[in-house]
DOROKOL-29754 format. One record per residue (C-alpha): x, y, z; residue number from 1; residue in three letters. Coordinates in Angstrom, 3 decimals. Each point is the difference from the previous one (the first is absolute). Layout:
// DOROKOL-29754
<atom x="X" y="Y" z="Z" n="NUM" res="ALA"/>
...
END
This chain:
// DOROKOL-29754
<atom x="-44.257" y="119.178" z="-124.383" n="1" res="UNK"/>
<atom x="0.431" y="3.670" z="-1.218" n="2" res="UNK"/>
<atom x="-1.303" y="1.403" z="3.227" n="3" res="UNK"/>
<atom x="2.761" y="-1.508" z="2.192" n="4" res="UNK"/>
<atom x="3.170" y="1.351" z="-1.877" n="5" res="UNK"/>
<atom x="0.178" y="3.500" z="1.559" n="6" res="UNK"/>
<atom x="0.173" y="-1.512" z="3.435" n="7" res="UNK"/>
<atom x="3.031" y="-2.064" z="-0.954" n="8" res="UNK"/>
<atom x="1.922" y="3.054" z="-1.316" n="9" res="UNK"/>
<atom x="-0.371" y="1.796" z="3.206" n="10" res="UNK"/>
<atom x="1.388" y="-2.960" z="1.865" n="11" res="UNK"/>
<atom x="3.174" y="-0.106" z="-2.083" n="12" res="UNK"/>
<atom x="0.922" y="3.664" z="0.689" n="13" res="UNK"/>
<atom x="-0.401" y="-0.467" z="3.696" n="14" res="UNK"/>
<atom x="2.330" y="-2.922" z="-0.115" n="15" res="UNK"/>
<atom x="2.699" y="2.025" z="-1.802" n="16" res="UNK"/>
<atom x="-0.202" y="2.798" z="2.527" n="17" res="UNK"/>
<atom x="0.280" y="-2.440" z="2.811" n="18" res="UNK"/>
<atom x="3.109" y="-1.519" z="-1.637" n="19" res="UNK"/>
<atom x="1.884" y="3.281" z="-0.637" n="20" res="UNK"/>
<atom x="-0.919" y="1.843" z="3.235" n="21" res="UNK"/>
<atom x="2.485" y="-1.864" z="2.313" n="22" res="UNK"/>
<atom x="2.869" y="0.494" z="-2.419" n="23" res="UNK"/>
<atom x="-0.163" y="3.792" z="0.152" n="24" res="UNK"/>
<atom x="-0.414" y="-0.073" z="3.745" n="25" res="UNK"/>
<atom x="3.251" y="-1.979" z="0.559" n="26" res="UNK"/>
<atom x="1.952" y="2.324" z="-2.303" n="27" res="UNK"/>
<atom x="-1.130" y="3.022" z="2.012" n="28" res="UNK"/>
<atom x="0.997" y="-1.649" z="3.254" n="29" res="UNK"/>
<atom x="3.422" y="-0.943" z="-1.367" n="30" res="UNK"/>
<atom x="0.699" y="3.507" z="-1.276" n="31" res="UNK"/>
<atom x="-0.977" y="1.534" z="3.303" n="32" res="UNK"/>
<atom x="2.332" y="-2.377" z="1.820" n="33" res="UNK"/>
<atom x="2.956" y="0.918" z="-2.214" n="34" res="UNK"/>
<atom x="-0.595" y="3.710" z="0.573" n="35" res="UNK"/>
<atom x="-0.267" y="-0.518" z="3.762" n="36" res="UNK"/>
<atom x="3.251" y="-2.007" z="0.115" n="37" res="UNK"/>
<atom x="1.837" y="2.683" z="-1.950" n="38" res="UNK"/>
<atom x="-1.165" y="2.726" z="2.358" n="39" res="UNK"/>
<atom x="1.035" y="-2.093" z="2.995" n="40" res="UNK"/>
<atom x="3.506" y="-0.418" z="-1.396" n="41" res="UNK"/>
<atom x="0.354" y="3.709" z="-0.828" n="42" res="UNK"/>
<atom x="-1.240" y="1.169" z="3.405" n="43" res="UNK"/>
<atom x="3.350" y="-0.400" z="1.917" n="44" res="UNK"/>
<atom x="1.876" y="1.909" z="-2.697" n="45" res="UNK"/>
<atom x="-2.477" y="2.837" z="0.109" n="46" res="UNK"/>
<atom x="0.243" y="0.162" z="3.821" n="47" res="UNK"/>
<atom x="3.839" y="0.030" z="-0.124" n="48" res="UNK"/>
<atom x="0.021" y="2.924" z="-2.437" n="49" res="UNK"/>
<atom x="-2.392" y="1.971" z="2.108" n="50" res="UNK"/>
<atom x="1.987" y="-0.722" z="3.204" n="51" res="UNK"/>
<atom x="3.309" y="1.026" z="-1.554" n="52" res="UNK"/>
<atom x="-1.403" y="3.181" z="-1.470" n="53" res="UNK"/>
<atom x="-1.951" y="1.026" z="3.104" n="54" res="UNK"/>
<atom x="2.745" y="-0.750" z="2.665" n="55" res="UNK"/>
<atom x="1.136" y="3.287" z="1.535" n="56" res="UNK"/>
<atom x="3.699" y="0.847" z="0.277" n="57" res="UNK"/>
<atom x="1.051" y="0.778" z="3.564" n="58" res="UNK"/>
<atom x="3.121" y="2.058" z="0.645" n="59" res="UNK"/>
<atom x="1.612" y="0.504" z="3.401" n="60" res="UNK"/>
<atom x="2.054" y="2.948" z="0.991" n="61" res="UNK"/>
<atom x="3.256" y="-0.771" z="1.880" n="62" res="UNK"/>
<atom x="1.292" y="2.607" z="2.373" n="63" res="UNK"/>
<atom x="3.772" y="0.410" z="0.150" n="64" res="UNK"/>
<atom x="1.900" y="1.746" z="2.759" n="65" res="UNK"/>
<atom x="3.452" y="1.441" z="-0.550" n="66" res="UNK"/>
<atom x="2.162" y="-0.381" z="3.135" n="67" res="UNK"/>
<atom x="2.456" y="2.778" z="0.625" n="68" res="UNK"/>
<atom x="3.409" y="-0.865" z="1.528" n="69" res="UNK"/>
<atom x="0.151" y="0.566" z="3.788" n="70" res="UNK"/>
<atom x="1.739" y="3.035" z="1.316" n="71" res="UNK"/>
<atom x="3.380" y="-0.585" z="1.571" n="72" res="UNK"/>
<atom x="-1.106" y="1.946" z="3.066" n="73" res="UNK"/>
<atom x="-2.989" y="-2.275" z="0.664" n="74" res="UNK"/>
<atom x="2.057" y="-3.222" z="0.080" n="75" res="UNK"/>
<atom x="0.552" y="-1.105" z="3.600" n="76" res="UNK"/>
<atom x="3.519" y="-1.098" z="0.911" n="77" res="UNK"/>
<atom x="0.640" y="-3.605" z="1.010" n="78" res="UNK"/>
<atom x="-0.219" y="-0.789" z="3.685" n="79" res="UNK"/>
<atom x="3.143" y="-0.625" z="1.951" n="80" res="UNK"/>
<atom x="-0.849" y="-3.695" z="0.174" n="81" res="UNK"/>
<atom x="0.524" y="-0.379" z="-3.756" n="82" res="UNK"/>
<atom x="2.759" y="2.536" z="-0.431" n="83" res="UNK"/>
<atom x="3.339" y="-1.384" z="-1.095" n="84" res="UNK"/>
<atom x="2.578" y="0.652" z="2.640" n="85" res="UNK"/>
<atom x="3.712" y="-0.122" z="-0.598" n="86" res="UNK"/>
<atom x="1.596" y="-3.159" z="1.350" n="87" res="UNK"/>
<atom x="2.514" y="0.593" z="2.715" n="88" res="UNK"/>
<atom x="2.377" y="-2.677" z="1.116" n="89" res="UNK"/>
<atom x="0.352" y="-0.712" z="3.695" n="90" res="UNK"/>
<atom x="3.328" y="0.930" z="1.500" n="91" res="UNK"/>
<atom x="2.409" y="-2.874" z="-0.016" n="92" res="UNK"/>
<atom x="0.974" y="-1.402" z="3.349" n="93" res="UNK"/>
<atom x="3.097" y="-1.961" z="0.618" n="94" res="UNK"/>
<atom x="-0.756" y="-3.620" z="0.759" n="95" res="UNK"/>
<atom x="1.610" y="-1.354" z="3.104" n="96" res="UNK"/>
<atom x="0.455" y="-3.681" z="0.539" n="97" res="UNK"/>
<atom x="-1.530" y="-1.341" z="3.218" n="98" res="UNK"/>
<atom x="2.433" y="-0.968" z="2.723" n="99" res="UNK"/>
<atom x="1.397" y="-3.434" z="-0.549" n="100" res="UNK"/>
<atom x="-1.412" y="-2.705" z="2.224" n="101" res="UNK"/>
<atom x="2.411" y="-2.836" z="0.450" n="102" res="UNK"/>
<atom x="-1.072" y="-3.553" z="0.629" n="103" res="UNK"/>
<atom x="-0.008" y="-1.195" z="3.610" n="104" res="UNK"/>
<atom x="2.880" y="-2.037" z="1.305" n="105" res="UNK"/>
<atom x="-0.636" y="-3.715" z="-0.198" n="106" res="UNK"/>
<atom x="1.684" y="-1.415" z="3.076" n="107" res="UNK"/>
<atom x="-0.058" y="-3.768" z="0.202" n="108" res="UNK"/>
<atom x="0.458" y="-1.395" z="3.483" n="109" res="UNK"/>
<atom x="2.648" y="-2.645" z="-0.407" n="110" res="UNK"/>
<atom x="1.114" y="-0.905" z="3.548" n="111" res="UNK"/>
<atom x="-1.591" y="-3.166" z="1.345" n="112" res="UNK"/>
<atom x="-1.165" y="0.192" z="3.613" n="113" res="UNK"/>
<atom x="-1.633" y="-2.702" z="2.089" n="114" res="UNK"/>
<atom x="-3.521" y="1.034" z="0.912" n="115" res="UNK"/>
<atom x="-0.543" y="-1.939" z="3.170" n="116" res="UNK"/>
<atom x="2.301" y="-1.831" z="2.393" n="117" res="UNK"/>
<atom x="0.115" y="-3.657" z="-0.767" n="118" res="UNK"/>
<atom x="-1.392" y="0.531" z="-3.523" n="119" res="UNK"/>
<atom x="3.246" y="0.211" z="-1.906" n="120" res="UNK"/>
<atom x="-1.476" y="-1.362" z="-3.208" n="121" res="UNK"/>
<atom x="-2.204" y="3.085" z="-0.453" n="122" res="UNK"/>
<atom x="1.642" y="3.286" z="-0.937" n="123" res="UNK"/>
<atom x="-0.990" y="3.330" z="-1.519" n="124" res="UNK"/>
<atom x="2.184" y="2.569" z="-1.763" n="125" res="UNK"/>
<atom x="-0.766" y="3.424" z="1.419" n="126" res="UNK"/>
<atom x="3.207" y="1.950" z="0.694" n="127" res="UNK"/>
<atom x="0.609" y="3.176" z="-2.013" n="128" res="UNK"/>
<atom x="3.402" y="0.339" z="-1.617" n="129" res="UNK"/>
<atom x="1.494" y="3.486" z="0.407" n="130" res="UNK"/>
<atom x="2.249" y="-0.572" z="-2.987" n="131" res="UNK"/>
<atom x="-3.034" y="-0.653" z="-2.197" n="132" res="UNK"/>
<atom x="-1.607" y="3.233" z="1.195" n="133" res="UNK"/>
<atom x="3.070" y="2.022" z="-0.870" n="134" res="UNK"/>
<atom x="0.469" y="-1.764" z="-3.320" n="135" res="UNK"/>
<atom x="-3.583" y="0.625" z="-1.135" n="136" res="UNK"/>
<atom x="-0.041" y="3.731" z="0.587" n="137" res="UNK"/>
<atom x="-1.165" y="0.769" z="-3.523" n="138" res="UNK"/>
<atom x="-3.065" y="-2.248" z="0.431" n="139" res="UNK"/>
<atom x="-1.363" y="1.767" z="3.088" n="140" res="UNK"/>
<atom x="-3.221" y="2.050" z="-0.308" n="141" res="UNK"/>
<atom x="-0.068" y="3.211" z="2.052" n="142" res="UNK"/>
<atom x="-2.809" y="2.289" z="0.945" n="143" res="UNK"/>
<atom x="1.967" y="3.219" z="-0.529" n="144" res="UNK"/>
<atom x="3.393" y="-0.561" z="-1.609" n="145" res="UNK"/>
<atom x="2.788" y="-2.509" z="-0.368" n="146" res="UNK"/>
<atom x="1.485" y="-0.954" z="3.335" n="147" res="UNK"/>
<atom x="3.590" y="0.570" z="0.946" n="148" res="UNK"/>
<atom x="-0.209" y="-2.845" z="2.544" n="149" res="UNK"/>
<atom x="-2.216" y="-3.054" z="-0.336" n="150" res="UNK"/>
<atom x="-2.085" y="-1.474" z="2.844" n="151" res="UNK"/>
<atom x="1.963" y="-2.519" z="2.073" n="152" res="UNK"/>
<atom x="-1.576" y="-2.925" z="1.846" n="153" res="UNK"/>
<atom x="0.432" y="0.131" z="3.795" n="154" res="UNK"/>
<atom x="-2.439" y="-2.592" z="1.361" n="155" res="UNK"/>
<atom x="-2.269" y="-2.593" z="-1.616" n="156" res="UNK"/>
<atom x="-2.594" y="-2.267" z="1.554" n="157" res="UNK"/>
<atom x="0.152" y="-3.616" z="-1.044" n="158" res="UNK"/>
<atom x="-2.856" y="-0.951" z="-2.330" n="159" res="UNK"/>
<atom x="-1.922" y="-2.958" z="1.376" n="160" res="UNK"/>
<atom x="-0.147" y="-2.953" z="-2.355" n="161" res="UNK"/>
<atom x="-3.718" y="-0.768" z="-0.468" n="162" res="UNK"/>
<atom x="-1.068" y="-3.246" z="1.686" n="163" res="UNK"/>
<atom x="-1.977" y="-1.175" z="-3.015" n="164" res="UNK"/>
<atom x="2.950" y="0.559" z="-2.336" n="165" res="UNK"/>
<atom x="2.415" y="-1.670" z="2.416" n="166" res="UNK"/>
<atom x="-2.274" y="-3.042" z="0.395" n="167" res="UNK"/>
<atom x="-0.414" y="-0.367" z="-3.743" n="168" res="UNK"/>
<atom x="3.697" y="0.839" z="-0.550" n="169" res="UNK"/>
<atom x="-0.765" y="2.900" z="-2.328" n="170" res="UNK"/>
<atom x="2.384" y="2.841" z="-0.906" n="171" res="UNK"/>
<atom x="-0.758" y="3.464" z="-1.333" n="172" res="UNK"/>
<atom x="0.909" y="3.668" z="-0.290" n="173" res="UNK"/>
<atom x="-1.742" y="3.342" z="0.578" n="174" res="UNK"/>
<atom x="1.145" y="3.299" z="-1.559" n="175" res="UNK"/>
<atom x="-1.045" y="3.162" z="1.860" n="176" res="UNK"/>
<atom x="0.239" y="3.741" z="-0.589" n="177" res="UNK"/>
<atom x="0.136" y="2.245" z="3.061" n="178" res="UNK"/>
<atom x="1.065" y="3.488" z="1.046" n="179" res="UNK"/>
<atom x="2.792" y="0.631" z="2.497" n="180" res="UNK"/>
<atom x="-0.822" y="3.178" z="1.906" n="181" res="UNK"/>
<atom x="2.619" y="2.494" z="1.195" n="182" res="UNK"/>
<atom x="-0.260" y="-1.627" z="3.443" n="183" res="UNK"/>
<atom x="0.876" y="-3.388" z="-1.512" n="184" res="UNK"/>
<atom x="-3.440" y="-1.614" z="0.354" n="185" res="UNK"/>
<atom x="-1.815" y="-1.830" z="-2.789" n="186" res="UNK"/>
<atom x="-3.447" y="0.930" z="-1.306" n="187" res="UNK"/>
<atom x="-2.214" y="-0.271" z="-3.111" n="188" res="UNK"/>
<atom x="0.874" y="-3.655" z="-0.497" n="189" res="UNK"/>
<atom x="-1.284" y="-1.358" z="-3.315" n="190" res="UNK"/>
<atom x="0.169" y="-3.537" z="-1.385" n="191" res="UNK"/>
<atom x="1.582" y="-0.078" z="-3.460" n="192" res="UNK"/>
<atom x="-0.034" y="-3.775" z="-0.539" n="193" res="UNK"/>
<atom x="-0.391" y="-3.180" z="2.026" n="194" res="UNK"/>
<atom x="0.649" y="-3.672" z="-0.750" n="195" res="UNK"/>
<atom x="-1.731" y="-2.344" z="0.418" n="196" res="UNK"/>
<atom x="-3.144" y="2.078" z="0.444" n="197" res="UNK"/>
<atom x="-0.433" y="1.887" z="3.275" n="198" res="UNK"/>
<atom x="1.324" y="-2.752" z="2.257" n="199" res="UNK"/>
<atom x="3.073" y="1.978" z="1.177" n="200" res="UNK"/>
<atom x="-1.360" y="3.581" z="-0.330" n="201" res="UNK"/>
<atom x="-1.203" y="0.505" z="3.574" n="202" res="UNK"/>
<atom x="3.245" y="-1.235" z="1.519" n="203" res="UNK"/>
<atom x="2.122" y="2.214" z="-2.282" n="204" res="UNK"/>
<atom x="-2.053" y="3.173" z="0.593" n="205" res="UNK"/>
<atom x="0.008" y="-0.409" z="3.798" n="206" res="UNK"/>
<atom x="3.754" y="-0.426" z="-0.009" n="207" res="UNK"/>
<atom x="0.639" y="3.124" z="-2.133" n="208" res="UNK"/>
<atom x="-2.288" y="2.075" z="2.244" n="209" res="UNK"/>
<atom x="2.482" y="-0.481" z="2.846" n="210" res="UNK"/>
<atom x="3.162" y="0.719" z="-1.972" n="211" res="UNK"/>
<atom x="2.054" y="3.092" z="0.790" n="212" res="UNK"/>
<atom x="2.398" y="1.856" z="-2.296" n="213" res="UNK"/>
<atom x="2.462" y="2.824" z="0.040" n="214" res="UNK"/>
<atom x="-1.894" y="2.346" z="-2.336" n="215" res="UNK"/>
<atom x="1.252" y="1.129" z="-3.336" n="216" res="UNK"/>
<atom x="1.578" y="3.453" z="-0.189" n="217" res="UNK"/>
<atom x="0.103" y="2.841" z="-2.494" n="218" res="UNK"/>
<atom x="2.388" y="2.913" z="0.563" n="219" res="UNK"/>
<atom x="0.649" y="-1.289" z="3.506" n="220" res="UNK"/>
<atom x="-3.707" y="-0.149" z="0.955" n="221" res="UNK"/>
<atom x="-2.066" y="-3.148" z="0.645" n="222" res="UNK"/>
<atom x="-2.783" y="-0.452" z="-2.562" n="223" res="UNK"/>
<atom x="-2.620" y="-2.587" z="-0.942" n="224" res="UNK"/>
<atom x="0.806" y="-2.603" z="-2.611" n="225" res="UNK"/>
<atom x="-1.852" y="-2.910" z="-1.541" n="226" res="UNK"/>
<atom x="1.664" y="-3.416" z="0.163" n="227" res="UNK"/>
<atom x="-0.867" y="-3.291" z="-1.695" n="228" res="UNK"/>
<atom x="0.752" y="-3.140" z="2.023" n="229" res="UNK"/>
<atom x="-0.397" y="-3.693" z="-0.867" n="230" res="UNK"/>
<atom x="-0.415" y="-2.407" z="2.913" n="231" res="UNK"/>
<atom x="0.853" y="-3.591" z="-0.992" n="232" res="UNK"/>
<atom x="-1.346" y="-2.953" z="1.980" n="233" res="UNK"/>
<atom x="2.073" y="-3.183" z="-0.418" n="234" res="UNK"/>
<atom x="0.050" y="-3.404" z="1.659" n="235" res="UNK"/>
<atom x="3.339" y="-1.505" z="1.055" n="236" res="UNK"/>
END
């Protein structure tokens, strides 16, 4: 029994060392971790201080130029296109009224005449009244000046009553403008109005083409004058 006791003592010490060895190892690892974490947190601050202290200051020089006022001799004058010119008023001219143009004479043919023998129920008014010409002197339109003597009818062809209008027993009227030449002939015949439609126009124009007048006169001389004539077609 006495010989086995030393062996047992040695076994107990080994067991204690094996128990306490891990404890110190974990403490060392924990301390190292705390130190490492602290350095990691302080690293950005240390870098910021070094960056701020080591950043160089850059200065830039700005060049300034002093402009001198231009010389009065070097300034070019404005071109004539932009120069202000004094406004001049145009000379006043006396306004003259244009010569008065009077309205043409409206001469209504009011004398009934039988157109054809044996056809007494058909008549057309075509004769020119001299009294109406003289009474409407102010309404006559002249080519040069107001006439002293108005045109006077000398001969008139009878307008032919259109067959279609006579068959259908239609009546109408045609108003014409025409010029009486110094020789008393008619020209420049123009239709002013016609009723109904153009049924009686051809007959009226052909009749006026053959009319003859004593021309109008101004200061004793025959002149041209424009006359307005209404040819009325009536059934009787």
